[in-house]
C-alpha positions as CSV (number, residue, x, y, z in Angstrom):
1,X,19.1,11.4,-4.7
2,X,22.1,9.6,-3.3
3,X,24.5,7.2,-4.2
4,X,24.9,3.9,-2.5
5,X,28.3,2.6,-1.9
6,X,29.5,-1.2,-2.3
7,X,30.0,-1.6,1.3
8,X,26.4,-0.1,2.1
9,X,24.5,-2.2,-0.5
10,X,26.2,-5.7,0.9
11,X,25.3,-4.7,4.5
12,X,21.9,-3.8,3.5
13,X,20.9,-7.0,1.5
14,X,22.5,-9.0,4.5
15,X,20.3,-7.6,6.7
16,X,17.1,-8.0,4.4
17,X,18.0,-11.6,3.9
18,X,17.9,-12.3,7.9
19,X,14.3,-10.5,7.8
20,X,11.2,-12.3,6.4
21,X,8.8,-9.6,6.0
22,X,10.5,-6.2,5.4
23,X,10.2,-4.6,2.4
24,X,11.7,-1.2,3.0
25,X,14.8,0.4,4.2
26,X,14.2,3.5,6.3
27,X,16.9,5.7,6.5
28,X,16.7,8.9,9.0
29,X,19.6,11.2,10.2
30,X,20.6,10.3,13.9
31,X,19.8,13.3,15.9
32,X,22.8,13.1,18.3
33,X,25.5,12.6,15.5
34,X,25.3,14.6,12.2
35,X,26.2,12.6,9.2
36,X,25.7,9.1,11.1
37,X,22.7,7.6,9.7
38,X,19.8,5.1,11.4
39,X,18.9,2.5,9.4
40,X,15.7,0.2,9.9
41,X,13.7,-2.4,7.8
42,X,9.8,-1.8,7.8
43,X,7.1,-3.5,6.2
44,X,5.1,-0.2,5.2
45,X,5.7,3.1,4.2
46,X,4.3,6.2,6.4
47,X,2.3,9.2,4.8
48,X,4.9,11.4,4.8
49,X,7.6,9.3,3.2
50,X,9.3,9.3,-0.3
51,X,10.4,6.1,-1.7
52,X,13.7,6.1,-3.4
53,X,15.0,2.7,-5.4
54,X,18.5,2.1,-6.0
55,X,19.8,-1.0,-7.1
56,X,16.5,-2.8,-6.4
57,X,16.5,-1.3,-2.9
58,X,13.4,0.2,-1.9
59,X,14.4,3.2,0.6
60,X,12.1,5.5,2.5
61,X,13.0,8.9,3.7
62,X,10.6,11.3,5.6
63,X,10.0,14.0,3.0
64,X,11.2,16.4,5.8
65,X,14.8,14.6,5.7
66,X,15.3,14.2,2.2
67,X,17.4,17.5,1.6
68,X,19.9,15.6,3.9
69,X,20.7,12.7,1.4
70,X,20.3,14.9,-1.7
71,X,23.9,14.5,-3.9
72,X,25.4,12.7,-0.9
73,X,26.9,9.0,-0.7
74,X,25.5,6.6,2.0
75,X,28.3,4.3,3.4
76,X,28.8,1.4,5.8
77,X,31.8,1.9,8.0
78,X,32.3,-0.5,11.0
79,X,34.5,1.3,13.3
80,X,37.2,0.1,15.5
81,X,35.0,-1.0,18.6
82,X,32.6,-3.4,16.2
83,X,29.5,-0.6,16.1
84,X,28.5,-1.1,13.1
85,X,27.2,2.6,11.3
86,X,26.1,4.0,8.1
87,X,27.1,7.7,7.2
88,X,26.3,10.2,4.7
89,X,29.7,11.6,3.0
């Protein structure tokens, strides 16, 4: 489905450690910024979700958005102002 960079994997693992109950990592495209990804931690899946397991991390993506991530790389890139962001490249 997609490749996870080491930077993204480390950031996601750090966020999961801070969460007591989240099991899934929801990724979705930001509607206002092409190729920017919104990442949230969730406890359950929704009916229209697909689950993708990479490196023991459980990602969920709405089935209607899966095509955005196919054959892409999910990366974590903090910008110069300190805003942390994920991108598909």
